[in-house]
C-alpha positions in Angstrom: 4.3 11.5 -15.9 5.2 14.8 -14.9 4.0 16.7 -12.0 6.1 19.5 -12.4 4.2 22.6 -10.8 2.4 20.4 -8.0 3.9 21.1 -4.8 5.1 18.1 -3.1 3.6 18.5 0.3 0.2 18.1 -1.4 1.0 15.0 -3.1 2.2 13.3 -0.1 -0.9 14.4 2.0 -2.5 13.1 -0.6 -0.9 9.9 -1.1 -1.4 9.2 2.3 -5.1 9.1 2.3 -4.7 7.3 -1.3 -3.0 4.3 0.2 -5.4 3.9 2.8 -8.3 4.3 0.8 -6.6 1.5 -1.5 -6.8 -1.0 1.3 -10.7 -0.8 1.9 -12.1 -2.0 -1.3 -11.3 -5.0 -3.2 -12.6 -5.6 -6.6 -15.6 -7.7 -7.0 -15.2 -8.8 -10.8 -12.0 -11.2 -11.6 -12.9 -12.8 -14.6 -10.4 -13.5 -17.3 -6.9 -13.7 -15.6 -4.0 -12.6 -17.4 -0.5 -14.5 -17.0 1.8 -11.8 -17.4 4.5 -14.2 -18.5 7.2 -12.4 -16.7 10.5 -13.6 -18.1 12.4 -15.7 -15.7 15.7 -13.4 -15.5 13.0 -10.4 -14.0 12.9 -9.7 -10.5 9.0 -11.1 -9.2 6.4 -9.1 -10.0 4.0 -8.4 -6.7 0.3 -8.2 -8.2 -1.7 -7.0 -5.1 -4.8 -9.4 -4.4 -7.1 -6.3 -4.4 -6.1 -5.9 -8.1 -5.2 -9.3 -10.4 -4.5 -8.3 -13.8 -7.8 -9.4 -16.1 -8.7 -9.5 -20.1 -11.5 -6.7 -19.2 -9.4 -4.6 -16.5 -6.6 -4.2 -19.3 -9.2 -3.3 -21.9 -10.4 -0.5 -19.5 -7.0 0.7 -18.6 -6.0 0.9 -22.4 -8.7 2.7 -23.3 -8.2 5.2 -20.2 -4.5 5.7 -21.1 -5.2 7.0 -24.6 -8.8 8.6 -23.6 -8.6 12.3 -23.4 -12.2 11.9 -21.3 -10.1 11.4 -18.4 -8.8 15.0 -18.3 -11.7 17.7 -17.3 -11.0 19.8 -20.2 -10.8 16.5 -23.0 -7.1 18.3 -23.5 -4.8 15.6 -22.8 -4.3 11.6 -22.5 -1.9 9.7 -20.8 -0.6 8.5 -24.2 -0.1 12.6 -25.3 3.2 12.5 -22.9 3.8 9.0 -23.3 4.4 7.8 -26.9 4.7 4.1 -27.7 7.4 4.5 -30.8 9.4 6.8 -28.1 9.4 4.1 -25.6 6.4 5.7 -23.9 8.4 9.0 -23.8 7.9 12.3 -25.7 10.7 14.2 -26.5 8.6 17.1 -26.4 7.6 16.9 -22.9 10.1 18.0 -20.1 11.1 15.7 -17.7 9.1 12.4 -18.8 9.8 9.2 -17.3 9.0 6.4 -19.9 6.2 4.3 -19.0 8.2 0.7 -19.2 8.5 -1.9 -16.6 6.8 0.5 -13.8 5.6 -2.6 -12.4 8.9 -3.0 -10.2 8.9 0.5 -9.6 7.9 1.9 -5.5 9.3 5.6 -6.3 7.7 7.7 -9.0 9.0 10.5 -10.6 12.8 11.7 -11.0 12.8 13.0 -7.1 10.3 10.1 -6.0 8.1 12.3 -4.5 5.3 9.7 -4.4 6.0 6.3 -3.1 3.7 3.2 -3.5 2.8 0.5 -6.0 1.1 1.2 -9.4 -2.2 1.3 -8.2 -1.6 4.2 -5.6 0.8 5.7 -8.8 -2.3 5.4 -11.2 -4.8 7.4 -8.4 -2.5 10.1 -8.1 -2.5 10.7 -11.6 -6.0 10.4 -12.4 -6.7 12.5 -8.9 -4.1 15.0 -8.7 -2.5 15.2 -12.6 -5.5 14.9 -14.6 -8.1 15.9 -11.8 -10.3 13.6 -13.7 -14.2 14.2 -13.3 -15.8 11.0 -13.3 -19.3 12.4 -14.9 -16.8 13.2 -18.1 -17.0 9.2 -17.9 -20.2 8.2 -17.4 -20.6 7.4 -21.2 -22.1 4.3 -22.2 -19.2 2.9 -23.7 -17.2 3.1 -20.9 -20.1 2.4 -18.4 -20.2 -1.1 -20.2 -16.3 -1.3 -19.8 -16.5 -0.9 -16.2 -18.9 -3.1 -15.8 -16.9 -6.1 -17.6 -13.8 -5.2 -15.7 -15.3 -4.7 -12.3 -18.9 -6.0 -12.1 -21.1 -2.9 -11.8 -21.6 0.1 -13.9 -19.9 2.2 -11.1 -17.3 4.8 -12.4 -14.9 6.0 -9.6 -11.4 7.7 -9.7 -10.2 4.8 -7.9 -11.5 2.1 -10.8 -10.3 4.2 -13.3 -6.8 3.9 -11.4 -6.6 0.3 -11.0 -7.5 -0.3 -14.4 -4.8 1.9 -15.5 -2.4 0.0 -13.0 -3.7 -3.2 -14.8 -2.6 -1.7 -18.3 0.5 -0.6 -17.0 1.6 -4.4 -15.7 1.5 -5.5 -19.5 3.8 -2.9 -20.2 7.2 -5.0 -20.2 10.0 -4.7 -22.4 12.0 -8.0 -22.6 13.1 -8.7 -26.0 15.7 -6.5 -27.2 18.5 -7.8 -29.0 20.5 -7.9 -25.6 18.1 -10.2 -24.3 18.5 -12.3 -27.3 22.1 -12.4 -26.9 22.0 -13.2 -23.3 19.3 -16.2 -23.9 21.8 -18.0 -26.2 21.9 -16.1 -29.7 25.6 -15.3 -30.0 24.5 -13.5 -33.4 22.4 -10.9 -31.9 25.1 -8.4 -31.0 28.0 -7.5 -33.3 31.7 -7.1 -32.1 31.5 -3.4 -31.5 28.2 -4.2 -29.8 30.1 -6.7 -27.6 33.0 -4.6 -26.3 30.5 -1.7 -25.3 28.8 -4.3 -23.4 32.3 -5.3 -21.4 32.9 -1.6 -20.6 29.0 -1.5 -19.4 29.4 -4.4 -17.0 33.5 -3.6 -16.0 34.7 -1.8 -12.9 35.9 0.6 -15.2 32.6 1.6 -16.5 30.4 0.9 -13.0 27.2 1.3 -15.3 26.0 -2.0 -14.4 25.7 -1.1 -10.6 22.9 1.4 -11.1 21.3 0.1 -14.1 21.0 -3.4 -12.8 19.5 -6.4 -13.7 17.7 -7.2 -16.4 15.4 -3.9 -15.8 18.4 -1.6 -16.6 17.7 0.0 -13.3 18.2 -0.2 -9.5 14.8 2.2 -8.8 17.0 4.0 -6.5 18.6 7.6 -6.5 21.9 8.7 -7.3 23.9 12.0 -7.4 26.0 11.1 -11.0 27.9 14.3 -10.9 25.9 16.4 -12.9 26.1 19.8 -10.9 28.5 21.2 -8.3 25.7 23.0 -6.6 23.0 20.5 -5.5 21.7 21.8 -2.2 18.1 21.3 -2.1 17.7 19.3 -5.4 16.4 16.1 -6.1 15.2 13.9 -3.6 17.0 16.1 -0.9 13.8 18.5 -1.9 11.5 15.6 -0.6 13.4 14.0 2.3 15.0 17.4 3.4 18.2 15.1 3.9 21.1 17.0 2.8 22.5 13.4 1.9 19.8 13.1 -0.8 20.6 16.4 -2.4 21.6 16.0 -6.1 20.1 12.6 -5.9 17.8 11.6 -8.7 16.3 8.2 -9.6 17.9 5.8 -12.2 16.0 5.6 -15.3 15.7 2.4 -17.1 17.8 2.1 -20.1 15.6 -0.1 -21.8 14.5 1.3 -25.1 17.1 4.2 -24.5 17.8 5.2 -28.0 14.0 6.3 -28.0 13.8 8.1 -25.0 16.1 11.1 -25.6 16.5 13.7 -24.6 18.2 12.4 -21.1 18.8 13.4 -17.7 16.2 14.8 -15.4 16.4 18.2 -17.0 16.8 16.9 -20.3 20.2 18.5 -20.3 21.4 15.5 -23.2 20.1 15.2 -26.4 22.0 12.3 -27.7 23.5 9.1 -26.5 26.6 10.1 -27.6 26.5 13.4 -24.9 25.5 11.2 -22.3 28.3 9.0 -22.9 31.0 11.8 -23.3 29.7 13.2 -20.3 30.4 9.7 -18.0 33.5 9.8 -20.0 35.0 13.2 -19.1 32.3 15.5 -17.7 31.5 14.4 -14.3 31.9 17.2 -11.6 32.5 16.7 -7.7 30.2 17.4 -5.0 29.6 16.4 -1.7 26.8 13.7 -1.9 28.1 12.4 -5.5 27.7 8.8 -5.5 30.9 6.5 -4.6 30.5 4.5 -7.5 30.8 7.2 -10.1 34.2 6.0 -12.0 37.2 8.3 -12.0 35.7 11.4 -10.6 39.0 13.3 -10.0 39.7 12.8 -13.5 36.1 13.8 -14.6 35.1 10.3 -15.9 35.6 7.0 -17.4 38.0 8.8 -19.7 37.0 6.4 -22.8 38.9 6.9 -26.1 36.5 7.6 -29.4 36.2 3.9 -30.2 35.4 3.2 -26.5 32.5 5.6 -26.8 31.3 4.7 -29.9 31.3 1.1 -28.9 29.4 2.0 -25.6 26.9 3.5 -27.9 26.5 0.9 -29.9 25.7 -1.5 -26.8 23.2 0.9 -25.5 21.3 0.7 -28.6 21.0 -3.1 -28.5 18.7 -2.4 -25.6 15.9 -1.5 -28.1 13.0 -3.8 -28.0 10.8 -3.2 -31.3 8.9 -5.9 -30.0 7.6 -3.7 -27.4 7.6 -0.3 -29.3 5.4 -2.4 -31.9 3.1 -4.7 -30.1 -0.6 -3.4 -31.2 -1.7 -4.3 -27.7 0.1 -1.4 -26.1 -1.4 0.9 -28.8 -4.6 2.8 -29.4 -7.5 0.4 -28.6 -9.4 0.0 -32.1 -12.6 1.9 -32.2 
């Protein structure tokens, strides 16, 4: 999801009107409810009462996610910027945040200039990012899918967004080698990966504070010491609070081996470069997060083996089941 070039003021104003509209209309159709099977170790997923997750709604959302008719010019679909085999990111599109486990997000995009649940986020995507013309969606195949999902053939941007939100809730990454190790499979990770895990969860590494819980993100904003001059950047550009300057949203580390390049500005091409930065590249600024380790010394100061071990651990977060799940891929024609 990339909204570069859009004015944040316009986005926030639109968000207020969209949030109000979302509270006014409840879907008339709720057949085929889906059990999302959220792992017990994950935080509770909150599903709004006016948009229960159904087979029909998910099917429509999946179709729209891959359908270029969502774009007035027919030039792009959500899936063009979010490739499944890249963890629903895209190395060729600047600033893309992976579409994974977004059901637990309340702030969207790197600077969080949009707040709300998935329904509101998808309305922003449909109505502002794409500027969808619903007349392009009024074709027999989609009309039948809207009928199945919502009880009538009426096509609105709100219904399209709600269907997309339902599909997004099924995009749960939960079956990496790390998960299997934590759930009792001692052979799921090797010795080097275990050493890297110890660094990740140590007070020396401090990684686990921001990349928290089994989601591997706290969904908050941090200045991690990328730049010395941070005035007016990151979250501060939205809140106008100098204490937020240089703070960007913590991305999930799930499937991180597939979601490069890294950081909000794509400055690092590889995980090795990321670990090198945390090891010796931190720079001080007034709003740098107090959790950042050894700022005066540039970072963790890991030796070459420790760096290799930490990278090895990060690669255990790759979820091949998620990356190859046919139910998340393009719908069959």
